[in-house]
C-alpha positions as CSV (number, residue, x, y, z in Angstrom):
1,M,0.0,0.0,0.0
2,K,3.0,2.3,-0.2
3,L,1.9,3.5,-3.6
4,W,-1.6,4.4,-2.4
5,Q,-0.3,6.1,0.7
6,F,2.0,8.3,-1.5
7,I,-0.8,9.2,-3.9
8,K,-3.3,9.9,-1.1
9,E,-0.8,12.1,0.8
10,K,-0.2,14.2,-2.3
11,M,-3.9,14.4,-3.1
12,S,-4.6,15.5,0.5
13,E,-2.7,18.7,-0.2
14,R,-5.5,19.7,-2.7
15,L,-8.6,18.1,-1.3
16,N,-11.0,20.5,-3.0
17,Q,-9.5,19.9,-6.5
18,T,-11.9,18.1,-8.9
19,L,-12.1,15.4,-11.5
20,A,-14.9,15.5,-14.1
21,E,-16.4,13.5,-16.9
22,D,-19.4,14.7,-18.9
23,N,-21.8,16.1,-16.2
24,F,-20.3,14.1,-13.3
25,K,-17.8,15.7,-11.0
26,M,-16.1,14.6,-7.7
27,T,-13.4,16.2,-5.5
28,Y,-10.2,14.7,-4.4
29,T,-11.8,14.2,-1.0
30,E,-14.6,12.2,-2.5
31,L,-12.3,10.1,-4.6
32,I,-10.1,9.2,-1.7
33,A,-13.1,8.3,0.4
34,Y,-14.7,6.3,-2.4
35,A,-11.4,4.4,-3.2
36,E,-10.9,3.5,0.5
37,T,-14.5,2.4,1.0
38,F,-14.6,0.3,-2.2
39,S,-11.2,-1.3,-1.4
40,R,-12.8,-3.1,1.5
41,T,-15.1,-4.8,-1.0
42,I,-12.1,-6.3,-2.9
43,K,-9.6,-6.8,-0.1
44,N,-9.7,-10.6,-0.3
45,E,-9.2,-10.7,-4.1
46,K,-5.9,-11.7,-5.6
47,C,-6.4,-9.9,-8.9
48,C,-9.1,-7.6,-10.3
49,A,-9.7,-6.7,-14.0
50,V,-11.1,-3.2,-14.4
51,I,-13.6,-2.9,-17.3
52,C,-15.4,0.4,-17.2
53,S,-16.9,2.5,-20.0
54,S,-16.2,5.6,-17.8
55,E,-12.5,6.4,-17.5
56,L,-13.3,8.4,-14.3
57,M,-14.8,5.2,-12.7
58,A,-11.9,3.2,-14.1
59,A,-9.6,5.6,-12.2
60,A,-11.5,5.1,-9.0
61,A,-11.4,1.3,-9.5
62,I,-7.6,1.3,-10.1
63,L,-7.0,3.4,-7.0
64,S,-9.2,1.1,-5.0
65,C,-7.0,-1.8,-6.0
66,F,-3.9,0.1,-5.0
67,C,-5.5,0.8,-1.6
68,A,-6.5,-2.8,-1.1
69,G,-3.1,-4.2,-2.3
70,V,-4.8,-6.1,-5.0
71,T,-3.2,-6.7,-8.4
72,C,-5.1,-4.6,-11.0
73,V,-5.5,-5.4,-14.7
74,P,-6.9,-2.3,-16.6
75,V,-8.9,-3.3,-19.7
76,S,-10.5,-1.0,-22.3
77,L,-13.9,-1.6,-23.9
78,R,-12.8,0.9,-26.6
79,Y,-10.7,-2.0,-28.0
80,G,-13.8,-4.2,-28.4
81,C,-15.2,-7.2,-26.5
82,A,-13.0,-9.7,-28.4
83,H,-9.8,-8.0,-27.1
84,C,-11.2,-7.8,-23.6
85,R,-11.9,-11.5,-23.7
86,K,-8.3,-12.2,-24.8
87,I,-7.0,-10.4,-21.7
88,L,-9.4,-12.1,-19.3
89,K,-8.5,-15.5,-20.7
90,K,-4.8,-14.8,-20.4
91,I,-4.7,-13.4,-16.9
92,N,-7.7,-15.2,-15.4
93,P,-8.5,-12.7,-12.6
94,T,-10.4,-13.6,-9.5
95,A,-12.9,-10.7,-10.0
96,I,-14.0,-8.0,-12.5
97,I,-14.7,-4.4,-11.4
98,C,-17.2,-2.6,-13.7
99,E,-19.6,0.3,-13.2
100,K,-23.3,0.5,-12.6
101,N,-25.2,3.6,-13.5
102,D,-28.4,4.2,-11.4
103,G,-29.3,7.4,-13.3
104,V,-27.9,9.6,-10.6
105,M,-24.2,8.8,-10.5
106,P,-22.0,5.9,-11.6
107,R,-21.0,3.3,-9.0
108,L,-18.5,0.4,-9.0
109,R,-19.6,-3.2,-8.6
110,V,-17.7,-6.5,-8.4
111,A,-18.3,-9.6,-10.4
112,R,-16.5,-12.6,-8.9
113,M,-14.8,-15.0,-11.2
114,D,-13.3,-18.5,-10.7
115,G,-9.9,-17.1,-11.4
116,S,-6.7,-19.1,-11.0
117,I,-4.1,-16.3,-11.5
118,Q,-0.6,-17.1,-10.3
119,V,1.1,-13.8,-9.9
120,K,4.2,-15.1,-8.2
121,N,6.8,-17.0,-10.2
122,E,10.4,-18.2,-10.1
123,I,11.6,-15.1,-12.0
124,N,10.4,-12.5,-9.5
125,P,8.4,-13.3,-6.4
126,I,7.1,-9.8,-5.9
127,H,3.3,-9.4,-6.0
128,P,2.6,-6.9,-8.9
129,A,0.5,-3.9,-8.4
130,L,-0.4,-3.8,-12.1
131,I,-0.5,-6.1,-15.0
132,M,-0.6,-3.9,-18.1
133,C,-1.5,-5.8,-21.2
134,T,0.0,-4.7,-24.5
135,S,-2.5,-4.0,-27.3
136,G,-1.8,-7.4,-28.9
137,T,-3.2,-6.5,-32.3
138,A,-1.3,-9.3,-33.9
139,G,-2.2,-12.0,-31.4
140,T,-2.4,-12.7,-27.7
141,P,-1.5,-9.7,-25.5
142,K,1.6,-9.8,-23.2
143,G,0.9,-9.0,-19.6
144,V,3.6,-6.6,-18.2
145,M,3.9,-7.0,-14.4
146,L,4.7,-3.7,-12.6
147,S,5.4,-3.4,-8.9
148,E,4.5,-0.5,-6.7
149,E,8.2,0.5,-6.8
150,N,8.1,0.5,-10.6
151,I,5.1,2.8,-10.7
152,L,6.1,5.1,-7.9
153,S,9.7,5.7,-9.1
154,N,8.4,6.5,-12.6
155,V,5.7,8.9,-11.3
156,I,8.3,10.7,-9.1
157,D,10.7,11.0,-12.1
158,I,8.0,12.4,-14.4
159,C,6.9,14.9,-11.7
160,D,10.5,16.0,-11.5
161,Y,10.7,17.3,-15.1
162,F,7.1,17.9,-16.1
163,K,6.5,21.5,-15.0
164,I,2.8,21.3,-14.4
165,T,1.2,22.7,-11.3
166,A,-2.1,22.6,-9.3
167,N,-3.2,25.6,-11.3
168,D,-3.3,23.5,-14.5
169,T,-6.2,21.5,-16.0
170,I,-5.4,18.2,-17.8
171,L,-7.6,16.5,-20.4
172,I,-7.2,12.7,-20.4
173,A,-8.6,11.6,-23.8
174,R,-7.1,8.1,-24.1
175,P,-7.9,4.9,-22.1
176,L,-6.2,4.3,-18.8
177,Y,-5.5,0.8,-20.2
178,H,-2.3,2.4,-21.6
179,C,0.6,2.7,-19.2
180,A,1.6,6.2,-20.5
181,V,-1.9,7.5,-19.7
182,L,-2.2,5.8,-16.3
183,T,1.2,6.7,-15.0
184,G,2.1,9.8,-17.1
185,E,-1.3,11.5,-17.0
186,L,-3.6,10.3,-14.2
187,L,-1.2,9.4,-11.4
188,T,1.1,12.3,-12.3
189,G,-1.9,14.6,-12.4
190,L,-3.1,13.5,-9.0
191,V,0.3,13.8,-7.4
192,K,0.7,17.3,-8.9
193,G,-2.8,18.3,-7.8
194,L,-4.3,19.1,-11.2
195,E,-7.9,19.5,-12.2
196,I,-8.7,16.5,-14.3
197,H,-11.2,16.1,-17.1
198,F,-11.8,12.7,-18.8
199,F,-13.0,12.2,-22.4
200,S,-14.4,8.7,-22.8
201,G,-16.2,9.0,-26.1
202,Q,-15.0,8.1,-29.6
203,F,-12.1,10.3,-30.4
204,S,-12.5,13.1,-32.9
205,P,-10.3,16.2,-33.0
206,K,-13.3,18.5,-33.0
207,S,-14.9,16.9,-29.9
208,V,-11.6,17.0,-28.0
209,F,-11.0,20.6,-29.1
210,D,-14.5,21.7,-27.9
211,L,-13.9,20.1,-24.5
212,M,-10.5,21.7,-24.2
213,D,-12.1,25.1,-24.9
214,S,-15.0,24.7,-22.5
215,A,-13.0,23.2,-19.7
216,G,-10.0,25.6,-20.0
217,V,-7.6,22.7,-20.5
218,T,-3.9,23.7,-20.2
219,V,-2.2,20.2,-20.3
220,F,-2.7,17.6,-23.0
221,C,-0.8,14.4,-23.9
222,A,-1.2,12.6,-27.2
223,T,0.5,10.8,-30.1
224,P,2.1,12.7,-32.9
225,T,-0.7,11.5,-35.2
226,L,-3.5,12.9,-33.0
227,L,-1.7,16.2,-32.3
228,S,-0.9,16.6,-36.0
229,L,-4.6,16.2,-36.8
230,M,-5.6,18.6,-34.1
231,S,-3.0,21.2,-35.2
232,R,-4.8,21.5,-38.6
233,L,-8.0,22.2,-36.7
234,V,-6.8,24.7,-34.1
235,K,-4.0,26.5,-35.9
236,G,-4.5,30.2,-35.3
237,N,-7.3,29.8,-32.8
238,T,-6.6,32.2,-30.0
239,S,-9.0,30.5,-27.6
240,V,-6.6,27.5,-27.1
241,K,-5.2,27.7,-23.5
242,L,-2.7,24.8,-23.7
243,R,0.5,25.5,-21.8
244,H,2.0,22.0,-21.6
245,I,2.0,19.3,-24.3
246,A,3.6,15.8,-24.1
247,V,4.1,14.0,-27.4
248,S,4.7,10.2,-27.2
249,G,3.7,6.8,-28.5
250,E,5.1,7.0,-32.0
251,C,8.3,8.3,-33.8
252,L,8.0,12.0,-34.2
253,S,9.3,13.7,-37.4
254,A,10.7,17.2,-37.6
255,A,7.9,18.2,-40.0
256,T,5.2,17.0,-37.6
257,G,6.9,18.6,-34.7
258,R,7.0,22.0,-36.5
259,R,3.3,21.7,-37.4
260,I,2.4,21.1,-33.7
261,A,4.6,23.9,-32.5
262,E,3.1,26.3,-35.0
263,A,-0.4,25.4,-33.9
264,F,0.3,25.7,-30.2
265,P,2.9,28.6,-30.0
266,N,2.2,29.3,-26.3
267,S,2.8,25.7,-25.2
268,D,5.9,24.0,-23.7
269,I,6.2,20.8,-25.7
270,Y,7.9,17.8,-24.3
271,H,8.9,14.9,-26.6
272,V,8.9,11.8,-24.4
273,Y,9.8,8.2,-25.0
274,G,9.0,5.0,-23.2
275,L,7.5,1.5,-23.3
276,T,5.1,-0.4,-21.0
277,E,7.9,-2.6,-19.7
278,A,9.5,0.5,-18.3
279,G,6.5,1.7,-16.4
280,P,6.5,3.5,-19.1
281,R,8.7,6.6,-19.2
282,V,12.4,6.3,-20.1
283,S,13.4,9.8,-21.4
284,Y,12.2,13.3,-22.2
285,L,13.3,16.1,-24.5
286,P,13.0,19.5,-22.7
287,P,10.8,22.1,-24.4
288,D,13.6,24.5,-25.1
289,K,15.2,21.8,-27.4
290,F,11.9,20.7,-29.1
291,L,12.3,22.7,-32.3
292,T,16.1,22.4,-32.7
293,N,16.2,18.6,-32.0
294,T,12.7,17.5,-32.6
295,E,13.3,13.8,-33.4
296,C,15.5,13.2,-30.4
297,A,13.9,11.2,-27.6
298,G,15.8,13.3,-25.0
299,Q,17.7,12.5,-21.8
300,P,17.1,9.6,-19.5
301,L,15.0,10.2,-16.4
302,R,16.9,10.8,-13.2
303,S,16.8,7.2,-11.9
304,I,17.4,5.5,-15.3
305,S,20.6,4.3,-17.0
306,V,20.9,3.6,-20.7
307,K,23.3,1.9,-23.1
308,T,23.4,0.7,-26.7
309,V,24.7,-2.7,-27.6
310,K,26.1,-4.2,-30.8
311,P,24.8,-7.5,-32.1
312,D,27.9,-9.2,-30.8
313,G,27.2,-7.9,-27.2
314,R,29.8,-5.1,-27.2
315,L,28.9,-1.6,-26.1
316,C,28.4,0.9,-28.9
317,S,30.5,4.1,-29.0
318,V,29.1,7.6,-29.0
319,G,26.9,8.1,-32.0
320,E,27.0,4.4,-33.0
321,E,23.7,2.6,-33.6
322,G,22.7,-0.5,-31.5
323,A,20.0,-2.1,-29.4
324,L,18.8,0.2,-26.7
325,W,18.9,-1.2,-23.1
326,I,17.7,0.5,-20.0
327,K,18.1,-0.1,-16.2
328,G,16.3,1.5,-13.3
329,P,13.7,1.0,-10.5
330,N,11.0,1.4,-13.2
331,V,11.9,-1.8,-15.1
332,M,9.1,-4.4,-15.0
333,L,9.1,-7.6,-12.9
334,G,8.5,-9.6,-16.0
335,Y,5.8,-10.9,-18.4
336,Y,2.9,-12.6,-16.7
337,N,3.2,-16.4,-16.9
338,E,5.9,-16.2,-19.7
339,P,9.3,-16.8,-18.0
340,S,11.1,-17.7,-21.2
341,L,10.0,-14.4,-22.8
342,T,11.0,-12.5,-19.7
343,E,14.5,-14.0,-19.8
344,Q,14.9,-12.8,-23.4
345,V,14.4,-9.1,-22.5
346,L,15.6,-8.9,-18.9
347,Q,19.3,-9.6,-18.2
348,N,21.1,-8.6,-15.0
349,G,18.6,-5.8,-14.3
350,W,18.8,-4.4,-17.8
351,L,15.7,-4.3,-20.1
352,C,16.1,-4.7,-23.9
353,T,13.7,-2.2,-25.4
354,K,13.8,-3.8,-28.9
355,D,14.4,-0.3,-30.3
356,T,17.5,0.6,-32.3
357,A,19.1,3.9,-31.2
358,F,22.3,5.8,-30.7
359,I,23.3,8.0,-27.8
360,D,24.9,11.3,-28.7
361,A,27.8,13.1,-27.0
362,G,25.3,14.9,-24.8
363,G,23.9,11.6,-23.5
364,F,20.6,12.1,-25.4
365,I,18.8,9.1,-26.9
366,N,18.0,9.1,-30.6
367,I,15.6,6.4,-31.7
368,K,16.1,5.0,-35.3
369,G,13.1,2.6,-35.1
370,R,11.8,-0.7,-33.8
371,S,14.1,-3.6,-34.6
372,D,10.9,-5.6,-35.2
373,D,9.9,-3.2,-38.0
374,L,13.4,-3.3,-39.7
375,I,13.2,-4.0,-43.5
376,I,16.2,-5.5,-45.1
377,R,16.0,-4.9,-48.9
378,S,18.9,-5.8,-51.2
379,G,21.2,-5.9,-48.2
380,M,20.2,-2.4,-47.0
381,N,18.8,-1.8,-43.5
382,I,15.7,0.4,-43.8
383,Y,13.7,1.8,-40.9
384,P,10.1,2.6,-41.9
385,Q,10.2,5.7,-39.7
386,E,13.0,7.2,-41.7
387,I,10.9,7.0,-44.9
388,E,7.8,8.3,-43.1
389,N,9.7,11.2,-41.6
390,S,11.1,12.1,-45.0
391,V,7.7,12.0,-46.7
392,K,6.1,14.1,-43.9
393,Q,8.2,17.1,-45.0
394,D,5.5,17.6,-47.6
395,L,2.6,19.6,-46.1
396,R,0.0,17.6,-48.1
397,V,0.7,14.5,-46.0
398,N,-1.7,13.9,-43.2
399,E,-0.7,10.3,-42.2
400,V,1.7,7.7,-43.5
401,H,2.6,4.1,-42.7
402,V,5.5,2.2,-44.2
403,Y,6.0,-1.5,-43.9
404,G,7.7,-4.5,-45.5
405,F,6.0,-7.4,-47.3
406,N,7.0,-10.4,-49.3
407,G,6.8,-9.8,-53.1
408,I,7.4,-12.0,-56.1
409,N,9.8,-14.9,-55.4
410,D,9.8,-14.0,-51.7
411,T,11.7,-10.8,-52.3
412,T,11.3,-8.1,-49.6
413,Q,9.4,-5.1,-50.8
414,I,8.3,-1.8,-49.3
415,G,4.6,-0.8,-48.9
416,M,3.2,2.6,-48.1
417,D,-0.3,3.6,-46.9
418,I,-0.8,7.3,-47.0
419,S,-3.5,9.9,-46.6
420,G,-3.5,13.6,-47.4
421,G,-4.1,16.2,-50.1
422,F,-3.4,13.9,-53.1
423,T,-5.6,13.2,-56.1
424,S,-3.8,10.0,-57.2
425,V,-1.2,7.5,-56.4
426,T,0.9,9.0,-59.2
427,E,1.3,12.2,-57.2
428,V,2.5,10.2,-54.2
429,K,5.0,8.3,-56.4
430,S,6.3,11.6,-57.7
431,L,6.7,12.8,-54.1
432,C,8.7,9.7,-53.1
433,L,11.0,10.0,-56.1
434,N,11.8,13.6,-55.1
435,L,12.4,12.9,-51.4
436,L,13.7,9.3,-51.1
437,P,16.8,7.5,-52.3
438,A,16.2,4.7,-54.8
439,Y,16.5,1.9,-52.2
440,Q,13.7,3.4,-50.1
441,I,11.1,3.9,-52.9
442,P,7.9,1.9,-52.1
443,S,6.9,-0.7,-54.6
444,R,3.3,-0.6,-53.4
445,I,1.4,2.6,-52.5
446,R,-2.2,2.8,-51.3
447,L,-3.9,6.2,-51.0
448,L,-6.5,6.2,-48.2
449,D,-8.9,8.7,-46.7
450,E,-7.6,7.9,-43.2
451,L,-5.2,5.3,-41.8
452,P,-6.6,2.9,-39.2
453,K,-5.7,3.7,-35.6
454,N,-6.2,2.1,-32.2
455,E,-7.9,3.8,-29.2
456,S,-4.6,5.5,-28.1
457,G,-4.4,7.3,-31.4
458,K,-1.5,5.2,-32.7
459,I,-1.5,4.1,-36.3
460,I,-1.9,0.3,-36.4
461,R,1.3,-0.9,-37.9
462,A,1.4,-4.0,-40.2
């Protein structure tokens, strides 16, 4: 309960501060009382899945689990029932927390399950506070086990650099199912004493902008894709009150960064990097470096060490590309019920991020791309993000996704899905010929109205 005591202590400094969703509002005082009362309902459970259509009630449920010392598994209905069932089947919790709306105010209720979860294993015997499941669009989700120490250390590190205060209002528009939202927005917001507004509906830039305007939102965190879409809508609108923006979840191009900065000229913009296995935050780029070094993932958080490693296991020199490894109190306990997979990524306290990066002379991390996404074509190593960032220099481009696929005779080819102000694929081909070297030219281009995205606003990568 160390995590809950820390959060409660910080919230107690701003007891009259509020959280709101639609027409429902509650104070920090009411949230603390609700969480502690409901925690007594679940104190004998081993593990509770949280499945709420209301993100505010999901927040109350998660805090109740922290208070009760029960392992919590956040699940999002916005990903569909099939995805929820995958997670429940994998983790097999002893109970599900959902909400019941009696027409006056939403309330939490518990559905007991015949769960047989085994949260202790030979890799790490610590009881996890959270099991955060990856999106699992290609198959069964992985359950990332995070301890109270993992979460607490990451929240403290984020609070150290994120210069938001109790005078700020944050809008949380993505599901708490995502570690970046739960740790970097909700818990950080509560610890800092912010007014919090939740948006639980289907995302649209116009809806989010309208809520920002009406609620006087000053803090917003989102993916480059969503912020780029919003920048086209709000550019030049003087009613926008945003003072702090955090960009994360996808590789950020210089062109997209400039577009966001131009749309929100009065905002401090942080480019941050992380992964669920790290609780999630690993590094941040300070706002004063955002426009001069946009694509850089920034400096490691205070308690985190980083290194890049060559394929043969030797350390990379300054500026040399290699696999990025991190170490710190935020690194996960392991994957739930998958010890062999855990052993592949955790070695002597170091976590393999599966990202390829280099560390510059200033100690800043520069991500080249996911090793999983690497395309090897005619002996050339090609990172999809490099092609995407080059193409995004053209202002007609709204969204772009580059991927590898098997062509004739099993040859590796490059595919591109793109949306924007184009009338034909021929125009896109001409753009690629002008901006890309020959070995990066896509052999298949699809012009779409909009690229498919998940509920966190990330483009779904093939």
